[in-house]
MARVOVO-996296 format. One line per 8 residues: number of its first residue (from 0); their letters; for each residue z, x, y of N, C-alpha, C. Coordinates in steps of 0.02 Angstrom, whole numbers, padded with zeros to 5 digits. Layout:
<koldrens>
NUM> a> Z X Y Z X Y Z X Y  ...
</koldrens>
This chain:
<koldrens>
0> milrrcly> 02059 -01449 -01017 02059 -01409 -00955 02100 -01345 -00963  02159 -01352 -00993 02202 -01294 -01004 02168 -01243 -01050  02137 -01270 -01104 02102 -01226 -01151 02045 -01189 -01117  02008 -01225 -01074 01951 -01194 -01040 01975 -01139 -00993  02030 -01150 -00958 02057 -01099 -00914 02079 -01037 -00953  02108 -01049 -01011 02129 -00993 -01054 02067 -00953 -01078  02014 -00990 -01094 01953 -00957 -01116 01922 -00915 -01060  01924 -00942 -00998 01898 -00904 -00941 01938 -00839 -00931
8> aylllvkl> 02004 -00844 -00938 02046 -00785 -00931 02030 -00734 -00986  02019 -00759 -01046 02002 -00715 -01102 01934 -00683 -01090  01886 -00721 -01064 01820 -00695 -01049 01824 -00637 -00999  01864 -00645 -00947 01872 -00593 -00897 01899 -00529 -00929  01946 -00537 -00975 01975 -00479 -01010 01923 -00445 -01054  01885 -00485 -01091 01833 -00457 -01135 01780 -00420 -01094  01760 -00450 -01037 01710 -00417 -00994 01737 -00352 -00965  01800 -00352 -00946 01831 -00292 -00918 01830 -00235 -00969
16> iwnhlptl> 01847 -00251 -01031 01846 -00201 -01084 01775 -00176 -01096  01727 -00223 -01099 01657 -00205 -01111 01631 -00158 -01057  01647 -00172 -00995 01622 -00131 -00939 01650 -00060 -00940  01704 -00050 -00977 01734 00016 -00981 01721 00051 -01047  01683 00019 -01092 01665 00051 -01155 01612 00104 -01143  01618 00162 -01173 01565 00214 -01168 01500 00188 -01197  01444 00210 -01170 01379 00188 -01194 01370 00203 -01268  01394 00260 -01290 01387 00278 -01360 01422 00228 -01405
24> lrglslgr> 01482 00206 -01385 01519 00159 -01425 01485 00091 -01427  01454 00071 -01371 01420 00007 -01369 01363 00004 -01420  01333 00062 -01433 01276 00064 -01479 01295 00065 -01552  01358 00076 -01568 01380 00075 -01637 01386 00003 -01663  01391 -00004 -01728 01395 -00071 -01758 01453 -00111 -01731  01510 -00079 -01724 01569 -00114 -01699 01558 -00135 -01626  01527 -00092 -01587 01513 -00109 -01517 01465 -00167 -01511  01415 -00170 -01555 01367 -00225 -01554 01400 -00291 -01573
32> vygrhlhg> 01445 -00289 -01621 01483 -00349 -01639 01522 -00374 -01579  01555 -00327 -01544 01594 -00345 -01485 01548 -00375 -01431  01489 -00345 -01423 01442 -00370 -01374 01418 -00440 -01390  01405 -00454 -01454 01385 -00522 -01474 01441 -00572 -01461  01502 -00550 -01472 01560 -00594 -01457 01563 -00610 -01383  01553 -00560 -01341 01552 -00571 -01268 01495 -00618 -01248  01437 -00607 -01277 01379 -00649 -01262 01392 -00722 -01281  01425 -00732 -01339 01441 -00800 -01360 01489 -00834 -01312
40> lvrllakr> 01537 -00797 -01286 01584 -00825 -01237 01548 -00845 -01173  01504 -00802 -01150 01466 -00817 -01089 01425 -00880 -01098  01391 -00886 -01155 01350 -00945 -01168 01392 -01008 -01172  01452 -01001 -01198 01496 -01059 -01206 01522 -01084 -01138  01536 -01038 -01093 01570 -01055 -01031 01525 -01057 -00969  01466 -01030 -00975 01422 -01025 -00916 01400 -01094 -00891  01398 -01101 -00826 01371 -01161 -00795 01298 -01149 -00779  01255 -01182 -00815 01184 -01169 -00809 01155 -01207 -00750
48> kqyfatff> 01123 -01171 -00705 01089 -01202 -00649 01037 -01154 -00622  00997 -01177 -00577 00943 -01135 -00550 00971 -01086 -00499  00951 -01022 -00507 00969 -00970 -00460 00905 -00939 -00432  00909 -00915 -00371 00850 -00886 -00339 00856 -00811 -00327  00908 -00780 -00353 00916 -00708 -00344 00858 -00670 -00377  00834 -00618 -00343 00778 -00579 -00369 00776 -00512 -00332  00730 -00469 -00352 00724 -00403 -00321 00650 -00383 -00317  00633 -00346 -00266 00568 -00314 -00264 00567 -00255 -00312
56> lrnqaele> 00510 -00246 -00347 00503 -00193 -00397 00561 -00196 -00447  00574 -00255 -00470 00633 -00268 -00511 00633 -00229 -00576  00575 -00225 -00607 00571 -00192 -00672 00510 -00146 -00671  00521 -00083 -00656 00466 -00035 -00648 00429 -00025 -00714  00464 -00025 -00770 00431 -00016 -00834 00384 -00074 -00850  00404 -00133 -00832 00362 -00192 -00843 00300 -00189 -00800  00308 -00169 -00737 00250 -00163 -00692 00202 -00108 -00716  00230 -00054 -00743 00188 -00001 -00770 00149 -00025 -00831
64> lmrrlleq> 00181 -00066 -00873 00146 -00095 -00930 00088 -00138 -00907  00098 -00180 -00857 00044 -00222 -00832 -00013 -00179 -00805  00005 -00125 -00770 -00047 -00081 -00743 -00088 -00049 -00799  -00054 -00026 -00852 -00089 00007 -00907 -00134 -00041 -00945  -00114 -00104 -00948 -00156 -00154 -00982 -00223 -00164 -00948  -00226 -00143 -00885 -00288 -00153 -00846 -00335 -00093 -00848  -00316 -00041 -00883 -00356 00020 -00883 -00426 00008 -00911  -00432 -00038 -00958 -00497 -00052 -00988 -00534 -00109 -00954
72> kahgsnld> -00504 -00136 -00901 -00537 -00191 -00865 -00599 -00165 -00829  -00654 -00202 -00836 -00718 -00180 -00807 -00713 -00175 -00731  -00747 -00125 -00704 -00746 -00114 -00631 -00775 -00175 -00595  -00739 -00198 -00544 -00763 -00252 -00502 -00755 -00322 -00531  -00720 -00328 -00587 -00713 -00394 -00618 -00655 -00434 -00588  -00651 -00497 -00608 -00597 -00540 -00585 -00535 -00531 -00630  -00478 -00543 -00600 -00415 -00539 -00637 -00372 -00598 -00618  -00357 -00640 -00667 -00316 -00700 -00656 -00247 -00691 -00686
80> isvlacsk> -00196 -00698 -00643 -00126 -00689 -00664 -00085 -00748 -00638  -00042 -00774 -00681 00006 -00825 -00660 00077 -00798 -00667  00118 -00813 -00616 00188 -00794 -00617 00228 -00859 -00616  00261 -00875 -00671 00300 -00936 -00675 00372 -00922 -00653  00403 -00972 -00622 00470 -00964 -00594 00471 -00905 -00545  00426 -00909 -00496 00415 -00853 -00450 00470 -00844 -00399  00514 -00894 -00390 00572 -00888 -00346 00551 -00869 -00275  00584 -00819 -00245 00572 -00801 -00175 00508 -00761 -00163
88> gaevysva> 00472 -00747 -00217 00408 -00713 -00209 00411 -00638 -00219  00470 -00610 -00228 00476 -00538 -00233 00436 -00510 -00292  00439 -00544 -00348 00404 -00519 -00407 00329 -00532 -00402  00309 -00585 -00368 00237 -00597 -00356 00208 -00540 -00315  00241 -00524 -00260 00215 -00471 -00216 00220 -00402 -00250  00270 -00393 -00292 00277 -00329 -00327 00218 -00319 -00375  00200 -00372 -00411 00143 -00369 -00457 00078 -00358 -00418  00068 -00395 -00364 00007 -00389 -00325 00001 -00319 -00296
96> wtirsarp> 00055 -00292 -00269 00053 -00224 -00240 00038 -00172 -00294  00069 -00179 -00352 00058 -00131 -00406 -00014 -00131 -00429  -00042 -00189 -00439 -00110 -00195 -00465 -00162 -00175 -00412  -00152 -00198 -00351 -00201 -00183 -00299 -00200 -00109 -00280  -00142 -00078 -00286 -00137 -00006 -00272 -00173 00034 -00326  -00167 00011 -00388 -00197 00047 -00444 -00271 00031 -00453  -00290 -00033 -00442 -00359 -00055 -00454 -00384 -00096 -00395  -00398 -00064 -00339 -00423 -00102 -00281 -00491 -00133 -00292
104> dltlrmha> -00525 -00112 -00345 -00592 -00138 -00360 -00590 -00208 -00390  -00533 -00228 -00417 -00527 -00294 -00450 -00517 -00349 -00399  -00544 -00408 -00414 -00531 -00467 -00373 -00472 -00504 -00404  -00414 -00496 -00373 -00352 -00523 -00401 -00342 -00595 -00377  -00332 -00640 -00425 -00317 -00709 -00410 -00252 -00727 -00445  -00201 -00745 -00405 -00135 -00757 -00432 -00112 -00829 -00419  -00079 -00858 -00468 -00045 -00922 -00458 00031 -00908 -00462  00066 -00925 -00409 00138 -00918 -00407 00168 -00988 -00413
112> vdisqeil> 00206 -01000 -00467 00230 -01067 -00484 00306 -01068 -00483  00334 -01118 -00452 00406 -01129 -00455 00419 -01204 -00449  00477 -01225 -00474 00493 -01296 -00474 00521 -01318 -00406  00541 -01270 -00364 00571 -01286 -00299 00520 -01278 -00243  00503 -01334 -00209 00456 -01332 -00153 00486 -01292 -00095  00551 -01298 -00085 00585 -01263 -00031 00578 -01187 -00038  00590 -01162 -00097 00587 -01089 -00107 00515 -01065 -00106  00467 -01107 -00128 00396 -01089 -00125 00373 -01079 -00053
120> efaekgvy> 00395 -01124 -00009 00375 -01119 00061 00403 -01056 00093  00463 -01037 00074 00491 -00974 00099 00453 -00915 00071  00439 -00915 00006 00405 -00860 -00026 00335 -00850 00002  00300 -00904 00016 00231 -00900 00040 00227 -00865 00108  00278 -00872 00149 00279 -00839 00214 00281 -00763 00207  00316 -00740 00157 00319 -00668 00144 00356 -00629 00197  00406 -00659 00227 00446 -00626 00279 00519 -00628 00258  00551 -00568 00257 00619 -00562 00232 00663 -00525 00282
128> sltngldv> 00726 -00540 00278 00774 -00509 00323 00801 -00444 00294  00809 -00394 00336 00838 -00330 00315 00912 -00324 00333  00939 -00377 00362 01007 -00372 00391 01063 -00391 00344  01050 -00435 00296 01104 -00462 00255 01081 -00467 00184  01108 -00426 00140 01089 -00427 00070 01138 -00461 00025  01190 -00492 00053 01242 -00522 00012 01230 -00597 00003  01264 -00625 -00046 01258 -00696 -00061 01293 -00736 -00006  01254 -00772 00034 01283 -00811 00088 01292 -00884 00068
136> tkgsndeg> 01282 -00900 00004 01291 -00969 -00018 01364 -00984 -00033  01407 -00934 -00026 01477 -00944 -00044 01521 -00949 00018  01493 -00976 00071 01534 -00989 00130 01536 -00933 00180  01484 -00892 00183 01484 -00838 00232 01481 -00866 00302  01516 -00833 00348 01515 -00853 00419 01477 -00804 00462  01433 -00763 00430 01396 -00713 00467 01355 -00746 00523  01354 -00713 00580 01313 -00738 00635 01239 -00731 00616  01200 -00778 00636 01129 -00778 00620 01112 -00819 00559
144> itnrgdma> 01161 -00833 00516 01148 -00877 00459 01165 -00948 00482  01114 -00982 00507 01127 -01045 00542 01117 -01107 00500  01070 -01105 00453 01057 -01164 00412 01020 -01143 00350  01011 -01191 00305 00981 -01177 00240 00909 -01154 00246  00875 -01170 00300 00806 -01150 00308 00798 -01083 00343  00853 -01052 00362 00851 -00989 00398 00824 -00933 00354  00783 -00888 00384 00754 -00833 00346 00807 -00788 00315  00858 -00770 00354 00911 -00727 00329 00949 -00761 00273
152> wntardqn> 00961 -00826 00281 00997 -00863 00229 00958 -00863 00164  00893 -00877 00168 00852 -00878 00108 00845 -00809 00076  00839 -00758 00117 00834 -00690 00090 00895 -00673 00048  00954 -00691 00074 01017 -00674 00040 01039 -00726 -00010  01003 -00780 -00016 01023 -00836 -00058 01032 -00815 -00131  01091 -00827 -00157 01110 -00812 -00226 01113 -00737 -00242  01100 -00695 -00194 01100 -00623 -00207 01171 -00595 -00209  01183 -00550 -00256 01245 -00511 -00255 01230 -00438 -00238
160> apmfermt> 01166 -00425 -00223 01144 -00359 -00200 01079 -00370 -00162  01061 -00326 -00115 01001 -00335 -00075 00938 -00337 -00117  00889 -00378 -00096 00826 -00383 -00131 00788 -00317 -00131  00803 -00273 -00084 00765 -00211 -00076 00799 -00151 -00110  00854 -00161 -00145 00895 -00105 -00168 00860 -00062 -00220  00809 -00088 -00253 00775 -00049 -00305 00711 -00015 -00279  00703 -00015 -00213 00644 00015 -00182 00664 00078 -00145  00618 00127 -00144 00627 00185 -00101 00602 00168 -00030
168> dkevqamf> 00621 00208 00018 00597 00197 00086 00521 00200 00089  00491 00244 00050 00419 00250 00049 00386 00186 00022  00416 00157 -00029 00389 00095 -00058 00396 00037 -00009  00451 00035 00027 00461 -00018 00077 00407 -00013 00131  00394 00047 00154 00343 00057 00206 00273 00039 00180  00260 00052 00117 00195 00037 00088 00183 -00037 00080  00236 -00075 00064 00228 -00146 00048 00238 -00191 00109  00274 -00168 00160 00293 -00211 00215 00273 -00183 00283
176> eiegeqar> 00264 -00229 00329 00262 -00213 00400 00331 -00226 00428  00364 -00175 00453 00433 -00182 00477 00432 -00200 00551  00464 -00256 00567 00468 -00279 00637 00541 -00292 00652  00574 -00244 00681 00645 -00251 00695 00684 -00255 00631  00718 -00311 00621 00758 -00321 00560 00722 -00366 00510  00656 -00372 00518 00616 -00412 00472 00566 -00368 00435  00555 -00386 00372 00504 -00353 00331 00452 -00405 00312  00390 -00393 00334 00336 -00440 00323 00286 -00410 00272
184> vrpwikeg> 00273 -00446 00217 00227 -00421 00166 00158 -00410 00198  00128 -00353 00183 00064 -00336 00213 00010 -00386 00191  -00035 -00405 00236 -00084 -00457 00222 -00127 -00443 00160  -00146 -00380 00149 -00190 -00366 00092 -00155 -00377 00025  -00090 -00378 00025 -00052 -00393 -00036 -00050 -00468 -00048  -00047 -00507 00005 -00041 -00580 00000 -00107 -00614 -00017  -00162 -00579 -00008 -00228 -00610 -00019 -00235 -00634 -00092  -00265 -00693 -00098 -00280 -00719 -00165 -00222 -00750 -00202
192> vtwlrgda> -00165 -00760 -00169 -00107 -00791 -00202 -00105 -00865 -00185  -00103 -00907 -00236 -00097 -00980 -00227 -00027 -01001 -00249  00008 -01035 -00205 00077 -01056 -00219 00076 -01128 -00242  00106 -01141 -00299 00101 -01206 -00331 00169 -01229 -00356  00188 -01290 -00337 00249 -01319 -00364 00235 -01347 -00433  00274 -01326 -00482 00263 -01350 -00549 00321 -01332 -00595  00324 -01367 -00651 00375 -01356 -00702 00344 -01312 -00757  00374 -01255 -00770 00347 -01209 -00820 00343 -01240 -00889
200> gdpelvrl> 00383 -01291 -00902 00382 -01323 -00967 00334 -01382 -00972  00297 -01396 -00919 00251 -01452 -00918 00187 -01433 -00955  00170 -01469 -01009 00108 -01453 -01046 00045 -01461 -01005  00049 -01496 -00948 -00010 -01505 -00905 -00024 -01443 -00863  00023 -01396 -00865 00014 -01336 -00823 -00047 -01296 -00843  -00062 -01295 -00908 -00121 -01258 -00930 -00185 -01286 -00900  -00187 -01352 -00892 -00246 -01384 -00863 -00252 -01366 -00789  -00195 -01363 -00755 -00196 -01347 -00684 -00215 -01275 -00671
208> lgpqdmvr> -00190 -01229 -00713 -00202 -01158 -00701 -00266 -01132 -00733  -00283 -01160 -00790 -00342 -01135 -00825 -00326 -01069 -00861  -00377 -01039 -00894 -00367 -00977 -00931 -00344 -00921 -00885  -00297 -00880 -00911 -00269 -00825 -00873 -00274 -00760 -00912  -00283 -00705 -00876 -00282 -00640 -00908 -00211 -00619 -00926  -00164 -00636 -00882 -00094 -00621 -00894 -00051 -00678 -00869  00003 -00692 -00904 00052 -00740 -00882 00120 -00705 -00883  00153 -00706 -00827 00219 -00674 -00821 00271 -00729 -00814
216> anrflchm> 00314 -00735 -00863 00362 -00790 -00863 00425 -00768 -00897  00473 -00745 -00859 00536 -00723 -00889 00593 -00730 -00839  00653 -00717 -00864 00714 -00719 -00824 00731 -00788 -00797  00712 -00840 -00833 00734 -00906 -00812 00757 -00950 -00870  00741 -00933 -00932 00766 -00972 -00988 00843 -00971 -00989  00873 -00917 -00967 00946 -00912 -00969 00979 -00962 -00922  00943 -00989 -00874 00972 -01038 -00828 00964 -01110 -00852  00931 -01119 -00910 00919 -01185 -00936 00971 -01202 -00990
224> essradtf> 00984 -01266 -00998 01022 -01288 -01056 00980 -01274 -01119  01013 -01264 -01175 00978 -01243 -01236 00922 -01291 -01255  00935 -01357 -01250 00884 -01405 -01269 00823 -01402 -01224  00835 -01390 -01159 00780 -01383 -01112 00740 -01320 -01125  00775 -01266 -01141 00741 -01204 -01156 00698 -01211 -01219  00724 -01246 -01269 00685 -01257 -01330 00622 -01296 -01316  00627 -01347 -01273 00568 -01387 -01255 00516 -01344 -01221  00540 -01300 -01176 00494 -01256 -01140 00458 -01210 -01189
232> lsqgltwm> 00494 -01181 -01236 00464 -01134 -01283 00413 -01168 -01327  00427 -01230 -01348 00382 -01265 -01394 00321 -01294 -01359  00329 -01315 -01295 00274 -01347 -01260 00241 -01301 -01209  00282 -01266 -01171 00253 -01229 -01115 00222 -01163 -01132  00242 -01131 -01189 00217 -01065 -01205 00160 -01066 -01256  00146 -01123 -01285 00094 -01126 -01336 00027 -01100 -01309  00010 -01121 -01249 -00055 -01101 -01221 -00055 -01029 -01199  00005 -00999 -01187 00007 -00930 -01165 -00004 -00881 -01223
240> cgrgsrrr> 00029 -00895 -01279 00029 -00847 -01335 -00012 -00871 -01395  -00029 -00934 -01396 -00056 -00960 -01458 -00131 -00968 -01460  -00166 -00965 -01404 -00237 -00981 -01406 -00276 -00934 -01360  -00324 -00900 -01390 -00370 -00861 -01349 -00350 -00789 -01340  -00397 -00744 -01350 -00382 -00673 -01344 -00377 -00650 -01272  -00395 -00693 -01225 -00395 -00674 -01155 -00326 -00674 -01125  -00279 -00710 -01155 -00213 -00718 -01125 -00165 -00665 -01150  -00124 -00640 -01105 -00074 -00590 -01122 -00006 -00614 -01099
248> wagnrcri> 00043 -00605 -01142 00112 -00625 -01124 00150 -00562 -01107  00157 -00549 -01041 00190 -00488 -01019 00264 -00499 -01006  00286 -00561 -01004 00354 -00575 -00984 00406 -00559 -01037  00396 -00583 -01099 00445 -00571 -01151 00414 -00534 -01210  00368 -00489 -01195 00342 -00441 -01242 00298 -00469 -01297  00272 -00530 -01288 00223 -00555 -01334 00154 -00543 -01304  00115 -00499 -01333 00052 -00479 -01302 -00004 -00486 -01353  -00060 -00517 -01332 -00117 -00526 -01376 -00173 -00479 -01353
</koldrens>
């Protein structure tokens, strides 16, 4: 216990130094060695568990890549996309909005998969609070956060920054219907989305989902224990990257 506390104190010091290193220095060989040392400490001391923090339009470059991959898609054809570990739905709706805005001629069919039935039910509603963007899971006494099923509670759940912080006002208006302090995903964005409880590492998932044009599955291996992550990679990703020219791996840059 004493050793672990000392390691935590050391980790805080290493992180503090890293956060103040100039970007140029981080890119040098010595900076990369220091970064790997910090990463090793985080892996050693991190408590791995499921988190639901997410953002709308989280990765604009990734969304642009998905849009460009569709440039050769035949006019009026079907498009099947699965989003694994979909969490609160922000990334599902971000993908749907991006694709439907760029290619309204396509018939988009999406599967949104997460292991938590509770978070799936919240995501499917597509209604988010604009009032509280902070993490209320750490004992917040804010008025209006009444219970675990509350919309404001779920919106802020595990967040250390608002879900909307990466969006412009124009993008918010385009994606949502604003009703007071609530943001409701526009119906045309929600069309064709099927919400499914499932384990991304389950080899039966391929049978349930069938062939997909794109599979988006990232930002959740880091929350797994190493052995669990290895199982997922060996069993759950085989069907995404290993068989068939129709499937594309947009999540971790493996693309066929």
